[in-house]
VEXDREN-2710 file (C-alpha; in Angstrom, 1 decimal):
% VEXDREN-2710
k/r/px/py/pz
1/MET/9.1/26.3/-30.5
2/ASN/9.3/22.5/-31.2
3/ILE/13.1/22.8/-31.4
4/LEU/13.4/24.7/-28.2
5/LEU/11.0/22.3/-26.4
6/SER/13.1/19.4/-27.7
7/ILE/16.4/20.8/-26.5
8/ALA/14.9/21.6/-23.0
9/PHE/13.4/18.1/-22.8
10/VAL/16.7/16.4/-23.7
11/LEU/18.6/18.3/-21.1
12/CYS/16.0/18.0/-18.3
13/TRP/15.4/14.3/-18.9
14/SER/19.2/13.6/-19.0
15/SER/19.5/15.4/-15.7
16/GLY/17.5/12.6/-14.1
17/PHE/20.3/10.1/-14.6
18/ILE/22.8/12.6/-13.1
19/GLY/20.5/13.2/-10.2
20/ALA/20.2/9.5/-9.6
21/LYS/24.0/9.3/-9.5
22/LEU/24.1/12.1/-7.0
23/GLY/21.5/10.5/-4.7
24/ALA/23.1/7.0/-5.0
25/GLY/26.1/8.2/-3.1
26/SER/24.2/9.1/0.0
27/ALA/21.1/6.9/0.3
28/ASP/19.2/3.8/-0.9
29/ALA/17.3/4.1/-4.2
30/LEU/13.9/3.8/-2.4
31/THR/14.9/6.5/0.1
32/VAL/15.8/8.9/-2.7
33/LEU/12.6/8.2/-4.6
34/MET/10.3/8.4/-1.6
35/TRP/11.6/11.9/-0.6
36/ARG/11.6/13.0/-4.2
37/PHE/7.9/12.3/-4.6
38/LEU/6.5/13.0/-1.2
39/PRO/7.1/16.8/-1.1
40/LEU/6.3/17.0/-4.8
41/ALA/2.9/15.4/-4.3
42/VAL/2.1/17.8/-1.4
43/VAL/3.0/20.8/-3.6
44/LEU/1.0/19.6/-6.6
45/ILE/-2.1/18.7/-4.4
46/ALA/-2.0/22.3/-2.9
47/PHE/-1.6/23.8/-6.4
48/THR/-4.3/21.9/-8.1
49/ALA/-6.8/22.2/-5.3
50/ALA/-7.6/25.7/-6.6
51/ARG/-8.2/24.4/-10.1
52/ARG/-11.6/22.9/-9.5
53/PRO/-12.9/23.2/-13.1
54/ALA/-10.0/20.9/-14.3
55/TRP/-10.8/18.4/-11.6
56/ARG/-14.5/18.3/-12.5
57/ASP/-13.7/16.9/-15.9
58/LEU/-11.7/14.0/-14.4
59/THR/-13.9/10.9/-14.2
60/ALA/-13.1/7.9/-12.0
61/ARG/-12.1/6.0/-15.1
62/ASP/-9.7/8.8/-16.2
63/ALA/-8.2/9.0/-12.7
64/ALA/-7.6/5.2/-12.7
65/ARG/-6.0/5.4/-16.2
66/GLN/-3.7/8.3/-15.0
67/ALA/-2.8/6.3/-11.9
68/VAL/-1.7/3.4/-14.0
69/ILE/0.3/5.7/-16.2
70/GLY/2.0/7.2/-13.2
71/LEU/2.8/3.8/-11.8
72/LEU/4.4/2.7/-15.1
73/SER/6.2/5.9/-16.1
74/GLN/7.4/7.0/-12.7
75/SER/7.4/4.2/-10.1
76/GLY/8.4/1.4/-12.4
77/TYR/10.7/3.3/-14.7
78/LEU/12.6/5.3/-12.1
79/LEU/12.9/2.5/-9.6
80/THR/14.8/0.4/-12.1
81/VAL/17.0/3.3/-13.2
82/TYR/18.0/4.2/-9.7
83/TYR/18.7/0.6/-8.7
84/ALA/20.8/0.0/-11.8
85/ILE/23.0/3.0/-11.0
86/GLN/23.1/1.9/-7.3
87/LEU/24.4/-1.5/-8.5
88/GLY/27.3/0.2/-10.3
89/VAL/26.0/0.8/-13.8
90/SER/27.2/4.2/-15.0
91/SER/24.6/6.9/-15.7
92/GLY/25.6/6.9/-19.4
93/THR/25.2/3.2/-19.8
94/THR/21.8/3.3/-18.0
95/ALA/20.6/5.9/-20.4
96/LEU/21.9/3.9/-23.3
97/ILE/20.0/0.8/-22.4
98/ASP/16.9/2.9/-22.1
99/GLY/17.7/4.2/-25.6
100/VAL/16.3/1.0/-27.0
101/GLN/12.8/2.4/-26.2
102/PRO/12.3/4.3/-29.5
103/LEU/12.7/1.1/-31.6
104/VAL/10.2/-0.8/-29.4
105/ALA/7.7/2.0/-29.5
106/GLY/8.2/2.5/-33.2
107/ALA/7.6/-1.2/-33.9
108/LEU/4.4/-1.2/-31.8
109/ALA/3.0/2.2/-33.0
110/GLY/1.5/0.6/-36.1
111/PRO/-0.5/-2.4/-34.7
112/LEU/-1.5/-0.6/-31.5
113/LEU/-2.2/3.0/-32.7
114/ARG/-2.4/2.6/-36.5
115/GLN/0.3/5.3/-36.7
116/TYR/2.6/3.6/-39.2
117/VAL/6.3/4.6/-39.5
118/SER/7.7/5.5/-42.9
119/VAL/10.8/3.8/-44.4
120/ARG/12.8/7.0/-43.9
121/GLN/11.8/7.2/-40.2
122/TRP/12.6/3.5/-39.7
123/PHE/16.1/4.2/-41.1
124/GLY/16.5/7.0/-38.6
125/LEU/15.3/4.8/-35.7
126/CYS/17.8/2.1/-36.7
127/LEU/20.5/4.7/-37.0
128/GLY/19.8/5.9/-33.5
129/VAL/19.9/2.3/-32.1
130/SER/23.3/1.9/-33.8
131/GLY/24.6/5.0/-32.1
132/ALA/23.3/3.7/-28.7
133/LEU/25.0/0.4/-29.2
134/VAL/28.3/2.0/-30.1
135/VAL/28.3/4.0/-26.8
136/THR/26.9/1.1/-24.8
137/THR/29.8/-1.1/-25.9
138/ALA/32.3/1.6/-25.0
139/ASP/30.9/2.0/-21.5
140/ALA/30.4/-1.7/-20.8
141/THR/34.0/-2.5/-21.7
142/ALA/35.4/0.3/-19.6
143/GLY/34.6/-1.7/-16.4
144/THR/32.3/-0.2/-13.8
145/GLY/32.3/-3.1/-11.3
146/ALA/28.6/-3.8/-11.9
147/PRO/27.4/-7.4/-12.1
148/SER/26.4/-8.5/-15.6
149/TRP/22.7/-9.0/-14.7
150/ALA/22.5/-5.4/-13.5
151/TYR/22.4/-4.3/-17.2
152/ALA/19.0/-6.0/-17.5
153/VAL/17.4/-3.8/-14.8
154/PRO/17.1/-0.6/-16.8
155/PHE/15.8/-2.7/-19.7
156/LEU/12.7/-3.5/-17.5
157/GLY/12.3/0.2/-16.9
158/MET/12.4/1.0/-20.6
159/LEU/9.5/-1.5/-21.1
160/SER/7.6/0.2/-18.3
161/LEU/7.9/3.6/-19.9
162/VAL/6.9/2.2/-23.3
163/ALA/3.8/0.7/-21.7
164/ALA/2.9/4.0/-20.1
165/THR/3.3/5.8/-23.4
166/PHE/0.8/3.6/-25.2
167/VAL/-1.7/3.6/-22.3
168/GLU/-1.7/7.4/-22.5
169/SER/-1.8/7.5/-26.3
170/ARG/-4.9/5.3/-26.5
171/SER/-6.9/7.7/-24.3
172/ARG/-9.7/9.5/-26.2
173/THR/-10.1/12.2/-23.6
174/PRO/-6.7/13.8/-22.7
175/ALA/-6.7/15.0/-19.1
176/ASP/-5.5/18.4/-18.0
177/PRO/-1.6/18.2/-17.8
178/VAL/-1.4/19.6/-14.3
179/VAL/-4.1/17.2/-13.1
180/SER/-2.4/14.3/-14.8
181/MET/1.0/15.1/-13.2
182/THR/-0.7/15.4/-9.8
183/VAL/-2.3/12.0/-10.1
184/HIS/1.0/10.5/-11.4
185/CYS/3.0/11.9/-8.5
186/VAL/0.5/11.1/-5.8
187/THR/0.4/7.5/-7.0
188/SER/4.2/7.3/-7.1
189/ALA/4.5/8.9/-3.7
190/ALA/2.1/6.4/-2.2
191/VAL/3.7/3.3/-3.8
192/LEU/7.3/4.3/-3.2
193/SER/6.7/5.3/0.4
194/ALA/5.0/2.0/1.1
195/LEU/8.0/0.2/-0.4
196/ALA/10.5/2.3/1.5
197/VAL/8.7/1.8/4.8
198/THR/8.4/-2.0/4.2
199/ALA/12.2/-2.1/3.4
200/GLY/13.1/0.0/6.4
201/ALA/14.5/2.7/4.1
202/ALA/12.1/5.6/4.8
203/ALA/14.4/7.7/7.1
204/PRO/16.4/10.3/5.1
205/PRO/20.0/10.9/5.9
206/ALA/20.9/14.3/7.3
207/GLU/23.8/15.1/5.0
208/PRO/23.4/18.1/2.6
209/ALA/24.3/16.0/-0.4
210/PHE/21.1/14.0/-0.1
211/TRP/18.9/17.1/-0.1
212/THR/20.8/18.7/-2.9
213/ALA/20.1/15.6/-5.0
214/ILE/16.4/15.7/-4.0
215/THR/16.1/19.3/-5.0
216/TRP/17.8/18.6/-8.3
217/LEU/15.5/15.7/-9.1
218/VAL/12.3/17.5/-8.2
219/VAL/13.1/20.6/-10.3
220/LEU/14.8/19.4/-13.4
221/PRO/13.7/15.8/-14.4
222/THR/10.3/15.9/-12.8
223/PHE/8.9/19.4/-13.7
224/GLY/11.1/19.8/-16.7
225/GLY/11.7/16.4/-18.2
226/TYR/8.5/14.6/-17.3
227/GLY/6.3/17.6/-18.1
228/LEU/7.9/18.2/-21.4
229/TYR/7.7/14.5/-22.3
230/TRP/3.9/14.5/-22.3
231/LEU/3.8/18.0/-23.9
232/ILE/5.9/16.9/-26.9
233/LEU/4.1/13.6/-27.1
234/LYS/0.8/15.6/-27.6
235/ARG/2.4/18.0/-30.1
236/SER/4.4/15.7/-32.2
237/GLY/3.5/12.0/-31.7
238/VAL/5.1/8.8/-30.4
239/THR/7.8/8.5/-33.1
240/ARG/9.2/12.0/-32.6
241/VAL/9.3/12.1/-28.9
242/ASN/10.9/8.6/-28.7
243/THR/13.5/9.5/-31.3
244/LEU/14.6/12.3/-29.0
245/MET/15.3/9.6/-26.4
246/PHE/18.3/8.6/-28.6
247/LEU/19.9/11.8/-27.5
248/MET/19.7/11.0/-23.8
249/ALA/22.5/8.4/-23.8
250/PRO/25.2/10.5/-25.4
251/VAL/24.2/13.7/-23.5
252/THR/24.2/11.8/-20.2
253/ALA/27.5/10.2/-21.1
254/VAL/29.1/13.7/-21.7
255/TRP/27.5/15.0/-18.5
256/GLY/28.6/12.0/-16.5
257/ALA/32.2/12.3/-17.8
258/LEU/32.3/16.0/-16.7
259/MET/30.7/15.5/-13.3
260/PHE/31.8/12.0/-12.3
261/ALA/34.8/11.2/-14.5
262/GLU/32.9/8.4/-16.2
263/PRO/34.5/7.0/-19.4
264/PHE/34.1/9.1/-22.5
265/GLY/36.2/8.4/-25.7
266/PRO/36.0/8.3/-29.5
267/GLN/33.3/5.7/-29.4
268/THR/31.1/7.8/-27.3
269/ALA/31.6/10.8/-29.6
270/ALA/30.7/8.5/-32.6
271/GLY/27.5/7.4/-30.8
272/LEU/26.6/11.1/-30.2
273/ALA/27.0/11.8/-33.9
274/LEU/24.8/8.9/-34.9
275/GLY/22.1/9.9/-32.4
276/LEU/22.0/13.5/-33.8
277/ALA/21.8/12.1/-37.3
278/ALA/18.9/9.8/-36.3
279/VAL/16.9/12.8/-34.9
280/ILE/17.5/14.8/-38.1
281/VAL/16.5/11.9/-40.3
282/VAL/13.2/11.2/-38.5
283/TYR/12.2/14.9/-38.2
284/ARG/12.9/15.5/-41.9
285/GLY/11.1/12.3/-42.8
286/ALA/7.8/13.5/-41.1
287/PRO/4.9/14.5/-43.5
288/ALA/5.1/18.2/-44.2
289/GLU/1.3/18.8/-44.6
290/ASP/0.4/17.8/-41.0
291/GLY/3.7/18.7/-39.2
292/GLY/4.6/15.1/-38.5
293/PRO/3.0/12.0/-37.1
294/HIS/0.2/12.6/-34.6
295/LEU/-1.7/10.3/-32.3
296/PRO/-5.4/9.5/-32.8
297/GLY/-6.3/11.3/-29.6
298/ASP/-4.1/14.3/-30.0
299/SER/-7.0/16.8/-30.6
300/PRO/-10.7/17.1/-31.4
301/ALA/-9.8/16.8/-35.0
302/GLY/-7.6/13.8/-34.4
303/ARG/-10.3/12.1/-32.3
304/HIS/-12.8/12.7/-35.1
305/ALA/-10.4/11.2/-37.6
306/SER/-9.7/8.2/-35.5
307/ALA/-13.4/7.5/-35.1
308/GLY/-14.1/7.9/-38.8
309/SER/-12.2/7.2/-41.9
310/ARG/-8.5/6.3/-41.5
311/ASP/-7.7/7.7/-44.9
312/ARG/-8.1/11.3/-43.8
313/PRO/-5.0/13.0/-42.3
314/VAL/-5.0/13.4/-38.5
315/THR/-4.2/17.1/-37.7
316/SER/-3.8/19.1/-34.6
317/VAL/-5.8/22.2/-33.7
END
């Protein structure tokens, strides 16, 4: 099940970069994001309205925390990705810059979560970064017409997603996944709509290509990628879910080459091989007795362990 979830997550998350490329050809980034989240927020509100028991457990503090997570992981992250692609950075290169996230998250997991990474896992993380750098170099030297400063834009988005991951990971009372996604999407819809109206970019174009991109973005990366991200985070921990992020760059590069004729050569293939090797190394390096690294707030048993002795293994229920 973990393998199937991981494959689905990689494909769905990578589809977000492709969808951003589709939308960039017909509208401004703010327009695309506004109309991606507005209908999604309406659907989720209607769906979760009938799930009153789940809402009853959501305190004001939990709702505020989830709003912050949504602001960081959706509004902040996606806005930078879409603008980078709109500026001319290829979808594969954007995914590759975001691929630095696992190393940052792995380095911070110890001091922030007391979830220390083993030497073997560090080797896998560094291997993945090497693969990302190989493909990044190949894409950057191919010449996309993007200004040099545009490559820093998705880096800011990567930091926003890292921050969202740790805010969620430090929560001692995990919220219902559907309720969490609803709060995230409603927050993003409100913020992005306000920005679009202020910038005069709220009116959607009438062309079918725009609405095709919106449908793509709502179904695949939002329900598929975003939902699976938090599910795998809960099941397997920060190190594993962020190691899977190494696969986004090469998968997106292959996808972008097939759909948009973006550059793909031997260096990209070498980066894909290194990314796959990194995932294998980290997964095989996880402790066998507890199924891998877990977060302190993963489960009732995990919360008990985090509140008590740090010597006892944190397990999931």
